[in-house]
C-alpha positions in Angstrom: -18.0 60.6 -11.2 -21.8 60.6 -10.1 -22.2 62.3 -7.4 -24.9 61.1 -3.8 -27.1 62.4 -3.6 -27.9 62.5 0.2 -25.0 64.9 0.8 -26.9 67.2 -1.9 -27.9 69.5 1.6 -25.1 69.6 3.0 -23.1 70.4 -0.6 -25.5 73.8 -1.2 -25.6 74.7 3.0 -21.7 74.6 2.1 -22.1 76.5 -0.4 -24.1 78.7 1.4 -22.4 79.4 4.9 -19.6 80.3 2.1 -21.0 83.1 0.0 -21.8 87.1 -0.1 -25.5 87.4 0.7 -25.3 85.0 4.0 -22.3 87.9 5.5 -25.3 89.8 5.0 -28.2 87.8 6.7 -28.7 89.0 10.8 -28.7 86.1 13.4 -31.7 85.6 13.3 -32.2 86.0 10.1 -29.5 83.5 8.4 -31.8 81.0 11.7 -34.6 81.0 10.4 -33.4 80.8 6.7 -32.3 76.9 8.5 -36.0 76.3 10.1 -37.0 76.3 6.5 -34.5 74.2 4.6 -36.3 70.7 4.7 -34.3 68.1 6.2 -36.2 65.5 4.4 -36.1 66.4 0.3 -35.9 63.5 -2.8 -35.3 63.6 -6.4 -31.5 63.2 -8.2 -28.1 64.8 -6.7 -29.7 67.7 -9.4 -33.1 68.3 -8.5 -32.1 68.0 -4.0 -29.6 71.1 -5.5 -32.3 72.6 -7.4 -34.6 72.7 -4.9 -32.6 73.9 -1.7 -31.1 76.9 -4.4 -35.3 77.5 -5.5 -35.9 78.1 -1.3 -32.6 80.4 -0.8 -33.7 82.4 -3.4 -37.7 83.1 -2.6 -36.4 83.1 1.1 -33.9 86.3 -0.3 -37.2 87.9 -2.7 -38.2 88.0 1.2 -35.6 90.4 2.0 -36.1 92.4 -0.6 -33.0 90.7 -2.4 -31.2 93.0 -5.3 -27.9 92.0 -7.0 -26.2 95.1 -6.8 -26.1 97.3 -3.7 -28.1 94.7 -0.7 -27.1 95.5 2.0 -24.3 97.5 1.3 -21.4 97.3 3.6 -19.1 99.5 3.2 
């Protein structure tokens, strides 16, 4: 089954809002991320999803993300 390329961004958003990293963002950081995520992305489904993922990864890196212990909650 081929995935519709037009909904890649929406699938990415759904995945992100359920992620543990998104849970640890402040409301302002969340809003800032949505501001930098482009509304229109070209390419296949996989290419569009990869672009969204690269943007999110770069955004987290800018916030000081580390895979272990980042903003741990007790």
